[in-house]
C-alpha positions as CSV (number, residue, x, y, z in Angstrom):
1,M,81.2,103.3,201.7
2,I,78.9,106.0,200.6
3,W,77.3,103.6,198.1
4,A,76.9,101.0,200.8
5,W,75.3,103.7,203.0
6,R,72.7,104.3,200.3
7,K,72.0,100.5,200.2
8,W,72.0,100.2,204.0
9,T,70.8,97.1,205.7
10,P,70.5,96.3,209.4
11,E,73.1,93.6,209.0
12,G,75.7,96.2,208.1
13,E,74.9,98.6,210.9
14,Q,78.0,97.7,212.9
15,T,80.2,98.3,209.9
16,F,78.9,101.9,209.5
17,W,79.4,102.6,213.2
18,T,83.0,101.5,212.9
19,F,83.6,103.5,209.8
20,F,81.9,106.6,211.2
21,S,83.8,106.5,214.4
22,A,87.1,106.0,212.6
23,A,86.4,108.8,210.1
24,S,85.3,111.2,212.9
25,S,88.5,110.6,214.8
26,Q,90.6,111.0,211.7
27,L,88.9,114.3,210.8
28,H,89.7,115.7,214.3
29,L,93.3,114.6,213.8
30,L,93.5,116.3,210.4
31,W,92.1,119.5,211.9
32,G,94.8,119.5,214.5
33,Y,97.6,118.7,212.0
34,R,96.4,121.5,209.7
35,S,96.4,124.0,212.6
36,N,99.9,123.0,213.6
37,V,101.2,123.3,210.0
38,I,99.7,126.8,209.7
39,Q,101.3,127.9,212.9
40,A,104.7,126.5,211.8
41,I,104.5,128.3,208.4
42,A,103.5,131.6,210.2
43,A,106.5,131.3,212.5
44,A,109.0,130.6,209.7
45,L,110.9,133.4,208.1
46,H,110.7,131.8,204.7
47,P,107.8,129.6,203.6
48,N,108.8,125.9,203.2
49,P,107.4,124.6,199.9
50,H,107.1,121.1,201.4
51,A,105.1,122.6,204.3
52,L,102.8,124.4,201.8
53,Q,102.3,121.2,199.9
54,C,101.5,119.4,203.1
55,L,99.0,122.1,204.1
56,E,97.3,121.9,200.7
57,I,96.9,118.1,201.1
58,L,95.5,118.4,204.6
59,T,93.0,121.0,203.4
60,R,91.8,118.8,200.6
61,Q,91.6,115.8,203.0
62,T,89.4,117.7,205.5
63,K,87.2,118.8,202.7
64,S,86.8,115.2,201.5
65,F,85.8,114.0,204.9
66,G,83.3,116.8,205.2
67,K,81.9,115.9,201.8
68,A,81.5,112.3,202.8
69,F,79.6,113.3,205.9
70,S,77.4,115.7,203.9
71,R,76.5,112.9,201.4
72,M,75.6,110.6,204.3
73,Q,73.3,113.3,205.6
74,R,71.8,113.8,202.1
75,Y,70.9,110.1,201.6
76,S,69.5,109.6,205.1
77,I,69.6,112.3,207.8
78,S,67.6,110.2,210.2
79,R,70.2,107.4,210.2
80,F,73.0,109.9,210.2
81,V,72.0,111.6,213.5
82,K,71.7,108.2,215.2
83,L,75.3,107.2,214.5
84,P,77.4,107.0,217.7
85,G,79.4,110.3,218.2
86,C,77.3,112.2,215.6
87,N,76.4,115.0,218.1
88,T,80.0,115.5,219.0
89,L,81.0,115.7,215.3
90,V,78.2,118.1,214.4
91,L,79.1,120.4,217.4
92,S,82.7,120.3,216.2
93,F,81.7,121.5,212.8
94,W,79.6,124.3,214.4
95,R,82.6,125.4,216.5
96,K,84.5,125.9,213.3
97,V,81.7,128.2,212.1
98,V,81.8,130.1,215.4
99,E,85.6,130.5,215.3
100,A,85.4,131.8,211.7
101,A,82.6,134.2,212.7
102,N,84.7,135.6,215.5
103,A,87.9,135.8,213.5
104,P,89.1,138.9,211.7
105,P,87.9,139.0,208.0
106,D,91.4,138.5,206.6
107,L,91.6,135.1,208.3
108,V,88.5,133.9,206.5
109,T,89.4,133.6,202.8
110,D,89.1,130.9,200.2
111,E,92.8,130.2,200.1
112,F,94.1,126.8,201.3
113,M,96.6,128.7,203.5
114,S,93.8,130.4,205.4
115,I,93.1,129.5,209.0
116,H,89.3,129.4,208.1
117,P,88.9,128.5,204.4
118,V,85.5,129.6,203.2
119,H,84.6,126.3,201.6
120,L,85.3,124.5,204.9
121,V,83.2,127.0,206.9
122,V,80.3,126.7,204.5
123,Q,80.6,122.9,204.5
124,S,80.5,123.0,208.3
125,M,77.4,125.2,208.2
126,A,75.6,122.9,205.8
127,I,76.3,119.8,208.0
128,F,75.2,121.7,211.1
129,K,72.0,122.9,209.4
130,E,71.0,119.5,208.1
131,S,71.3,118.0,211.6
132,L,68.9,120.5,213.3
133,A,65.1,120.3,213.4
134,Q,65.0,124.1,213.5
135,W,67.6,126.3,211.8
136,S,68.3,130.0,212.1
137,P,71.1,131.7,210.2
138,K,71.5,134.6,212.7
139,K,74.8,133.6,214.2
140,A,76.2,132.9,210.7
141,G,75.8,136.5,209.6
142,P,79.4,137.5,209.7
143,V,80.3,134.6,207.4
144,I,77.5,134.9,204.9
145,E,77.5,137.3,201.9
146,M,81.0,138.5,202.4
147,D,82.9,138.1,199.1
148,A,80.6,138.0,196.0
149,P,82.9,140.4,194.1
150,I,85.9,138.2,194.9
151,D,84.0,135.2,193.6
152,L,83.4,136.8,190.2
153,E,87.0,137.9,190.0
154,R,88.1,134.4,190.8
155,W,85.8,133.1,188.0
156,Q,87.3,135.6,185.6
157,D,90.9,134.7,186.5
158,D,90.5,130.9,186.8
159,P,87.1,129.9,185.4
160,E,88.0,126.2,185.2
161,E,88.7,125.8,188.9
162,F,85.8,128.0,189.9
163,L,83.3,126.0,187.9
164,N,84.7,122.7,189.3
165,T,84.0,124.0,192.8
166,D,80.6,125.4,191.8
167,D,79.5,122.1,190.2
168,N,81.1,119.7,192.6
169,E,78.2,119.3,195.0
170,S,79.1,122.6,196.7
171,E,76.6,123.9,199.3
172,E,78.1,127.4,199.1
173,W,75.4,128.7,196.8
174,E,72.8,128.0,199.5
175,F,74.5,130.4,202.0
176,N,76.6,132.7,199.8
177,I,74.4,133.7,196.9
178,P,76.2,136.3,194.8
179,S,74.6,139.7,195.3
180,T,74.2,142.3,192.5
181,P,74.7,145.8,193.9
182,N,74.4,148.8,191.6
183,S,78.1,149.0,191.0
184,F,78.1,145.7,189.2
185,D,77.9,145.6,185.4
186,N,74.5,144.6,183.9
187,I,76.2,141.4,182.5
188,L,76.9,140.3,186.1
189,Q,73.4,140.9,187.1
190,R,72.1,138.7,184.3
191,E,74.7,136.1,185.2
192,A,73.3,136.0,188.7
193,I,69.7,135.7,187.4
194,Y,70.7,132.8,185.0
195,C,72.4,131.1,187.9
196,A,69.2,131.3,190.0
197,L,67.1,130.1,187.0
198,G,69.4,127.2,186.5
199,R,69.1,126.2,190.2
200,C,65.3,126.3,189.8
201,T,64.8,125.0,186.3
202,Y,62.4,122.2,187.3
203,R,60.2,124.5,189.4
204,L,60.1,127.1,186.7
205,K,59.6,124.8,183.6
206,D,55.9,125.7,183.3
207,R,56.3,129.4,184.1
208,V,59.1,130.4,181.8
209,N,58.6,130.2,178.0
210,F,62.0,129.0,177.1
211,E,61.3,128.9,173.3
212,I,60.7,132.6,173.3
213,W,63.8,133.2,175.4
214,L,66.1,130.9,173.4
215,P,66.9,133.5,170.6
216,V,68.0,135.9,173.3
217,L,70.4,133.3,174.7
218,A,71.7,132.5,171.2
219,K,72.5,136.1,170.6
220,E,74.3,136.5,173.9
221,A,76.3,133.3,173.4
222,R,77.6,134.7,170.1
223,D,78.5,138.1,171.5
224,S,82.2,138.8,170.8
225,N,82.5,141.2,173.8
226,P,85.2,139.8,176.1
227,A,83.1,140.9,179.1
228,Y,80.5,138.3,178.0
229,R,82.8,135.3,178.9
230,L,81.0,134.8,182.2
231,M,77.6,135.0,180.5
232,I,78.6,132.5,177.8
233,R,79.8,129.9,180.4
234,R,76.6,130.4,182.4
235,I,74.4,130.0,179.3
236,A,76.0,126.7,178.4
237,W,75.6,125.5,182.0
238,L,71.9,126.7,182.0
239,L,71.1,124.9,178.8
240,G,72.6,121.7,180.2
241,K,70.7,122.1,183.5
242,R,67.4,122.7,181.8
243,H,67.8,119.7,179.5
244,F,68.9,117.4,182.3
245,D,66.1,118.5,184.7
246,C,63.2,119.0,182.4
247,M,63.7,117.9,178.8
248,R,65.4,114.5,178.6
249,E,62.4,112.8,177.2
250,V,61.8,115.5,174.5
251,G,65.2,115.7,172.8
252,V,67.3,118.7,171.9
253,S,66.4,121.2,169.3
254,R,68.7,122.1,166.5
255,Q,69.2,125.6,167.8
256,I,70.5,124.4,171.1
257,W,73.0,122.1,169.4
258,E,74.2,125.1,167.4
259,I,74.6,127.3,170.4
260,L,76.5,124.7,172.4
261,L,78.7,123.9,169.4
262,F,79.5,127.6,168.9
263,I,80.5,127.9,172.6
264,L,82.7,124.8,172.4
265,F,84.6,126.1,169.3
266,D,84.8,129.6,170.7
267,R,87.2,128.2,173.4
268,S,84.9,129.0,176.3
269,E,84.7,126.6,179.3
270,A,81.2,125.4,180.0
271,S,80.1,123.4,183.0
272,D,79.6,120.0,181.4
273,P,76.7,120.7,179.0
274,A,74.3,117.8,179.2
275,N,74.5,115.4,176.3
276,K,72.5,112.7,177.9
277,D,69.3,111.1,176.6
278,F,69.5,112.9,173.3
279,I,68.1,111.5,170.0
280,A,71.2,110.4,168.1
281,T,69.7,111.1,164.7
282,D,69.2,114.7,165.6
283,F,72.8,115.0,166.6
284,L,74.6,113.1,163.9
285,L,75.2,116.3,161.9
286,Y,77.2,117.8,164.8
287,M,78.7,114.8,166.4
288,A,82.2,114.9,164.7
289,Q,82.5,118.6,165.4
290,Y,81.5,118.2,169.0
291,L,84.0,115.4,169.7
292,S,86.7,117.4,168.0
293,A,86.0,120.4,170.1
294,L,85.8,118.4,173.3
295,F,89.2,116.8,172.7
296,L,90.7,120.2,171.9
297,M,89.2,121.5,175.1
298,M,90.7,118.6,177.0
299,D,94.1,119.5,175.8
300,E,93.6,123.0,177.1
301,A,92.1,122.1,180.4
302,K,94.4,122.6,183.4
303,T,92.8,120.5,186.1
304,S,91.9,116.8,186.4
305,E,88.3,117.7,187.4
306,S,87.8,119.6,184.2
307,K,89.3,116.8,182.1
308,N,87.0,114.3,183.8
309,K,84.0,116.4,183.1
310,I,84.9,116.6,179.4
311,I,85.4,112.8,179.3
312,K,82.0,112.4,180.9
313,S,80.5,114.5,178.1
314,I,82.3,112.4,175.5
315,K,81.1,109.2,177.1
316,S,77.5,110.5,177.0
317,I,77.8,111.2,173.3
318,I,79.3,107.8,172.6
319,G,76.8,105.9,174.7
320,Q,73.8,107.6,173.1
321,A,75.2,107.5,169.6
322,G,75.7,103.7,169.7
323,L,76.7,102.2,166.3
324,H,76.6,105.7,164.8
325,I,79.9,106.3,166.4
326,I,81.8,103.7,164.3
327,P,83.0,106.1,161.6
328,L,84.5,108.3,164.3
329,I,86.5,105.5,166.1
330,Q,89.8,106.7,164.6
331,P,89.6,110.4,165.6
332,I,88.3,109.4,169.1
333,T,91.0,106.8,169.8
334,E,94.0,108.6,168.2
335,P,94.7,111.1,171.1
336,L,94.0,108.6,173.9
337,P,97.6,107.1,174.2
338,R,99.0,110.6,174.4
339,L,96.5,111.6,177.0
340,W,97.2,108.4,179.0
341,T,100.9,109.1,179.0
342,A,100.3,112.8,180.0
343,T,98.3,111.8,183.1
344,G,101.3,110.5,184.9
345,T,100.1,109.3,188.3
346,D,96.7,110.9,188.1
347,Y,94.7,107.7,188.6
348,M,91.3,109.3,188.6
349,L,92.0,110.6,185.1
350,K,93.4,107.2,184.1
351,Q,90.2,105.6,185.3
352,S,88.1,108.0,183.3
353,L,90.1,107.1,180.1
354,I,89.6,103.4,180.7
355,T,85.9,103.9,181.2
356,L,85.8,106.0,178.0
357,V,87.3,103.1,176.0
358,K,84.8,100.7,177.6
359,E,82.0,103.0,176.6
360,L,83.3,102.9,173.1
361,V,83.5,99.1,173.2
362,D,79.9,98.9,174.4
363,A,78.7,101.3,171.7
364,T,80.4,99.6,168.8
365,K,79.6,96.0,170.0
366,E,80.9,93.4,167.5
367,H,82.8,96.1,165.6
368,S,84.9,96.7,168.7
369,I,87.6,94.4,167.4
370,A,89.0,97.6,165.8
371,L,89.7,98.8,169.3
372,H,91.8,95.8,170.5
373,G,94.9,97.6,169.5
374,L,94.1,100.2,172.2
375,V,92.4,97.8,174.7
376,V,95.3,95.4,175.0
377,P,98.0,98.1,175.8
378,L,95.5,99.8,178.3
379,V,95.0,96.5,180.1
380,Q,98.7,95.8,180.1
381,E,99.4,99.2,181.6
382,S,96.8,98.8,184.2
383,L,98.3,95.5,185.3
384,L,101.6,97.1,186.2
385,P,102.2,96.9,190.0
386,S,102.3,100.7,190.2
387,N,98.8,101.0,188.6
388,Y,96.9,97.8,189.5
389,A,95.6,98.7,192.9
390,Q,94.0,101.9,191.6
391,L,92.8,100.7,188.2
392,D,91.8,97.0,188.7
393,I,88.0,97.4,188.8
394,D,87.8,99.6,185.7
395,M,90.5,97.5,183.9
396,F,88.5,94.3,184.5
397,A,85.3,96.0,183.2
398,L,87.1,97.0,180.0
399,W,88.7,93.6,179.5
400,T,85.4,91.8,180.1
401,A,83.5,94.1,177.7
402,A,86.1,93.6,174.9
403,T,85.9,89.8,175.4
404,Q,82.1,89.7,175.4
405,Y,81.8,91.5,172.1
406,C,84.7,89.5,170.4
407,R,83.9,86.7,168.0
408,S,87.4,85.2,168.0
409,I,90.5,85.6,170.2
410,H,92.8,85.1,167.2
411,V,94.1,88.0,165.2
412,P,96.5,88.3,162.2
413,P,100.2,87.9,163.2
414,G,101.8,91.1,164.4
415,Q,98.6,92.7,165.7
416,P,97.7,92.9,169.4
417,G,94.9,90.6,170.4
418,L,93.0,89.5,173.5
419,F,94.9,86.2,173.6
420,D,98.1,88.1,174.3
421,L,96.6,88.9,177.7
422,F,95.9,85.3,178.7
423,P,99.3,84.7,180.5
424,A,98.5,87.7,182.7
425,L,95.0,86.3,183.4
426,I,96.6,83.0,184.6
427,N,98.9,85.0,186.9
428,L,95.9,86.9,188.3
429,L,94.0,83.6,188.9
430,A,96.9,82.3,191.0
431,N,97.5,85.5,193.0
432,E,94.5,87.8,193.1
433,L,91.8,86.7,195.5
434,D,89.8,89.9,195.5
435,Q,88.7,89.7,191.9
436,L,88.1,86.0,191.4
437,E,84.6,86.5,190.0
438,A,85.8,88.8,187.3
439,I,88.8,86.6,186.6
440,N,86.7,83.4,186.2
441,T,84.2,85.3,184.0
442,L,87.1,86.2,181.7
443,L,88.4,82.7,181.7
444,E,85.0,81.4,180.7
445,G,84.9,84.0,177.9
446,Y,88.2,82.6,176.5
447,Y,86.9,79.0,176.8
448,I,83.8,79.8,174.9
449,R,85.8,81.1,172.0
450,D,88.6,78.4,171.8
451,T,89.2,76.0,174.6
452,A,91.4,73.8,172.5
453,T,94.0,76.6,171.8
454,V,93.9,77.7,175.5
455,L,94.6,74.2,176.7
456,Q,97.2,73.5,174.0
457,Q,99.3,76.6,174.7
458,H,98.6,77.2,178.5
459,G,97.1,74.0,179.9
460,P,99.6,73.0,182.6
461,Q,100.1,76.6,183.8
462,L,96.4,77.3,183.8
463,L,95.4,74.2,185.8
464,A,98.2,74.8,188.2
465,A,97.0,78.3,188.8
466,Y,93.5,77.0,189.7
467,T,95.0,75.2,192.7
468,E,96.3,78.4,194.3
469,P,93.0,80.2,195.2
470,H,90.8,77.1,195.8
471,G,91.7,76.5,199.4
472,R,91.7,80.2,200.4
473,A,88.7,81.6,198.5
474,I,85.3,82.3,200.0
475,A,82.3,80.1,199.2
476,T,81.0,82.2,196.3
477,D,84.4,82.4,194.7
478,I,84.8,78.6,195.0
479,Q,81.6,78.3,193.1
480,D,83.0,80.5,190.4
481,I,86.1,78.4,190.2
482,T,84.2,75.1,189.9
483,Q,81.9,76.6,187.3
484,S,84.8,77.8,185.3
485,I,86.6,74.4,185.4
486,G,83.4,72.6,184.5
487,L,82.9,74.8,181.4
488,M,86.5,74.2,180.4
489,V,86.0,70.4,180.6
490,Q,82.7,70.6,178.9
491,L,84.0,72.6,175.9
492,S,87.3,70.8,175.5
493,P,87.8,68.7,172.3
494,S,88.7,65.6,174.3
495,A,89.7,64.4,177.7
496,M,93.3,64.1,176.5
497,S,93.5,67.9,176.2
498,W,93.2,68.3,180.0
499,A,93.8,64.9,181.7
500,L,97.6,65.0,182.0
501,A,97.7,68.6,183.2
502,M,94.8,67.9,185.6
503,H,97.0,65.2,187.3
504,T,100.5,66.8,187.1
505,S,99.2,70.2,188.4
506,G,97.6,68.5,191.4
507,L,94.2,70.1,190.6
508,F,92.4,66.8,190.6
509,V,93.7,66.0,194.0
510,V,92.7,69.4,195.3
511,L,89.1,69.0,194.0
512,M,88.8,65.5,195.3
513,N,90.1,66.4,198.7
514,F,87.6,69.2,199.0
515,A,84.7,67.0,197.8
516,L,85.5,64.2,200.3
517,K,86.3,66.4,203.4
518,N,83.7,69.2,203.3
519,K,80.0,69.3,203.7
520,V,79.4,72.5,201.8
521,L,79.8,73.1,198.1
522,V,80.2,69.4,197.6
523,S,77.7,69.4,194.8
524,D,79.6,72.0,192.8
525,H,82.7,69.7,192.8
526,F,80.8,66.6,191.8
527,Y,79.3,68.6,188.8
528,V,82.9,69.1,187.6
529,F,83.6,65.3,188.1
530,S,80.4,64.6,186.1
531,R,81.6,66.7,183.2
532,M,84.9,64.7,183.2
533,V,83.0,61.4,183.3
534,L,80.7,62.5,180.4
535,Q,83.8,63.3,178.3
536,D,85.6,60.0,179.1
537,P,84.7,57.8,182.1
538,A,87.9,55.7,181.7
539,V,90.0,58.9,182.0
540,F,88.2,59.9,185.2
541,V,88.7,56.5,186.8
542,Q,92.4,56.6,185.8
543,L,92.8,60.0,187.4
544,L,91.2,58.6,190.5
545,V,93.6,55.6,190.5
546,D,96.7,57.8,190.1
547,S,95.6,60.4,192.6
548,A,94.4,58.0,195.4
549,P,97.9,57.8,197.1
550,L,98.1,61.6,197.0
551,L,94.9,62.4,198.9
552,D,95.0,63.8,202.4
553,K,95.4,61.4,205.2
554,S,91.9,62.1,206.6
555,V,90.3,60.8,203.3
556,R,93.1,58.5,202.0
557,C,92.2,54.8,201.8
558,N,94.3,51.6,201.9
559,N,93.7,50.7,198.2
560,I,92.0,52.0,195.1
561,E,89.0,49.8,195.6
562,E,88.2,51.5,198.9
563,T,88.9,54.9,197.4
564,I,86.3,54.3,194.6
565,D,83.9,53.0,197.2
566,K,84.3,56.2,199.2
567,V,83.8,58.4,196.2
568,M,80.7,56.6,195.2
569,D,79.3,56.7,198.7
570,V,79.7,60.5,198.9
571,W,78.3,60.9,195.4
572,W,75.2,58.9,196.4
573,R,74.6,60.9,199.5
574,N,75.1,64.1,197.6
575,F,72.3,63.2,195.1
576,D,69.7,63.6,197.8
577,I,70.5,67.3,198.3
578,V,70.6,68.2,194.6
579,A,67.4,70.1,193.9
580,E,67.7,71.2,190.3
581,S,66.4,68.8,187.7
582,R,69.3,69.7,185.4
583,Y,71.9,68.5,187.9
584,R,69.9,65.4,189.0
585,K,69.8,64.4,185.3
586,L,73.6,65.1,185.1
587,T,74.2,62.7,188.0
588,A,72.0,60.0,186.4
589,M,74.0,60.3,183.1
590,T,77.2,60.2,185.0
591,M,76.3,56.9,186.8
592,A,75.4,55.3,183.4
593,C,78.8,56.4,182.0
594,L,80.7,55.1,185.0
595,A,79.0,51.7,184.7
596,T,80.6,51.3,181.2
597,T,84.0,51.2,182.8
598,G,83.2,47.8,184.3
599,R,84.8,48.5,187.6
600,P,83.4,46.0,190.2
601,E,83.0,48.8,192.8
602,I,80.6,50.5,190.4
603,I,78.9,47.5,188.9
604,K,77.9,46.2,192.3
605,R,75.9,49.4,192.9
606,L,73.8,49.0,189.7
607,P,70.9,47.2,191.4
608,N,70.7,49.6,194.3
609,E,72.1,53.2,194.3
610,I,72.4,53.6,190.5
611,A,69.0,52.1,189.8
612,N,67.4,54.3,192.4
613,I,69.0,57.4,190.9
614,W,67.6,56.5,187.5
615,L,64.1,55.7,188.8
616,E,63.9,59.1,190.5
617,V,65.1,60.9,187.4
618,L,62.7,58.9,185.1
619,G,59.9,59.6,187.6
620,E,60.5,63.3,187.1
621,T,60.4,62.7,183.4
622,K,57.0,61.1,183.7
623,E,55.8,64.1,185.7
624,A,57.1,66.4,183.0
625,L,55.3,64.4,180.4
626,L,52.0,65.3,182.1
627,E,52.9,68.9,182.4
628,Y,54.3,69.3,178.9
629,P,52.3,66.9,176.7
630,D,53.3,68.6,173.4
631,N,57.0,68.6,174.2
632,P,58.7,66.2,171.8
633,S,61.9,65.9,173.9
634,H,61.4,65.4,177.7
635,L,65.0,64.7,178.6
636,N,66.4,68.1,177.8
637,S,67.5,70.4,180.6
638,Y,64.7,71.2,183.1
639,W,62.6,68.8,181.0
640,T,61.6,71.5,178.5
641,E,62.3,71.9,174.9
642,N,65.6,73.5,173.9
643,G,66.8,73.6,177.5
644,G,64.8,76.6,178.5
645,E,66.4,80.0,179.2
646,P,69.8,80.0,181.0
647,P,69.8,81.5,184.5
648,P,71.6,84.8,185.2
649,R,74.5,83.1,186.9
650,W,75.3,81.2,183.7
651,L,75.1,84.3,181.5
652,R,77.6,86.2,183.7
653,N,76.1,89.6,182.8
654,A,76.7,89.0,179.1
655,E,73.1,89.5,178.0
656,D,72.8,91.2,174.5
657,T,76.4,90.4,173.6
658,I,78.1,87.9,171.3
659,E,79.3,86.0,174.3
660,G,75.8,86.0,175.7
661,E,74.5,84.4,172.5
662,R,77.1,81.7,172.7
663,R,76.4,81.0,176.3
664,T,72.7,80.6,175.5
665,Q,73.6,78.3,172.6
666,I,75.9,76.2,174.8
667,W,73.2,75.9,177.4
668,K,70.5,74.8,174.9
669,E,72.8,72.3,173.1
670,D,74.1,70.8,176.3
671,P,72.9,67.1,176.4
672,V,72.1,67.6,180.1
């Protein structure tokens, strides 16, 4: 929903109103539930572990709602304040701040059991501040600048969790900047300065000579004094912030790589050092060591947020290294099955692991066949009922990427291959309406590689599965279905490979019923019929003869002659609404092929409808001749040589992949 808010359109206004109203009501309920649980725990003689767990969940939920509202403000404060009930919500957040300001200090802590957790209070202050034209912090005095020493102790005791909070879009630094009184160690003073510099790297990039300062940072990063742990983490964070904000186009110096590598192997937690947009050749010397250190760090990380940050860094390295990552495939993939098993039901971490493997597939391109032994089990695990709802989108992205870079679906016996997943794909086609576009894209990928094997081993089940979603899918998904079936017919070795299954599965009847009964998407169905006719017109007519008695009553005729007449009438009417030259030519070729069957119902139309179709198409050819006088072949697709460039819908986001090359080749070699 936050993504949709960023892409807001007036048509979706009512949707956001509904979402905002429901979310506001839910947040008020969560506040009430949380207060009741705290009172119940306080009244009990012995804390109930289930109640404590419930309270922790409620605290996280309220924080998540607040973060969602904060993001909506950040992307468009003007639209946010106009949402119905926004004033009431903002005042409710402010009441939380006032309650915390008037409460005893021991009730305002950063524990989830606290009546007024600091992070919730700060979040409320941030939301209130952003909603005001004028802002004064006077009333917030009792809440601000109250526990900087505790913050640093918390960092020392649990740096992983503290850095997650610090980096997770927290507004707390705006209101609760750590102070540095004289009692603090000099190290902590410098840490506070580095923190401020990191927050302002872009503004200070022309005022601070970083190259002169870098040797000082290198010396501090290598200091063996245990008290320097805070400084080392902040230095790594500062280097990453400076590179991300100011230096991405320049690259990373060798000295910075050495500093970061030392910090990683020194077992110190850093706040996701930026590895983005680096020059891979400058980094090759350190890449294996970095990856080894990051995986070691992942084993030692305690929270999912930290593990996700580490995976993000690994993905950045892989994405920028590209084909240079190939020698490191084995050490990267070796720990992944163990990490997957250890995640249990942590689906966010599972999603990160899936996206990590996809990044590896994208980086290794045609060499990614070496990863199929990992891709296939990951997809199979993601398809389990307990996992599918949480992992479906990332799973489809991985599966699609592996297919697009694969030259063949066949592998040596005993090895896992993408063809092992095809039965699961058939099941998804029959039962999963929400992901039909991704499913049909995958089906086309299999057809492009070996339609004959697909139909030979799974033909009846596959065509029967097509009948399930056809009547229930939305218009765009029906287009995907017909395009997928059309490509299957086009690439099949002969009509005999699909004709029997087309009839016994009932798919032909389903397609013909739709084409004769509906006024939308009719053309897409007749494109499929045209592909059948081009393969074997006699088979198409026989399918029509066998299916005529099975058509719905509203379109069923008394005999086969009337049925063929009805189909030809609809086909003729549909020709007038076909705009693309490619499909008009397809229709003309179809009529010529149908005439070869000798059916009287078709032959009698030769002087009229069929002749008119051919005259129109040949007229377009004459116009093309004037426009392209040097073109030796004017009957190619779009009347241009080699068929022109295929449209995006045909490529299915497969540009710059092996599948994209094959799709382009099929497009250009198509006689249409």
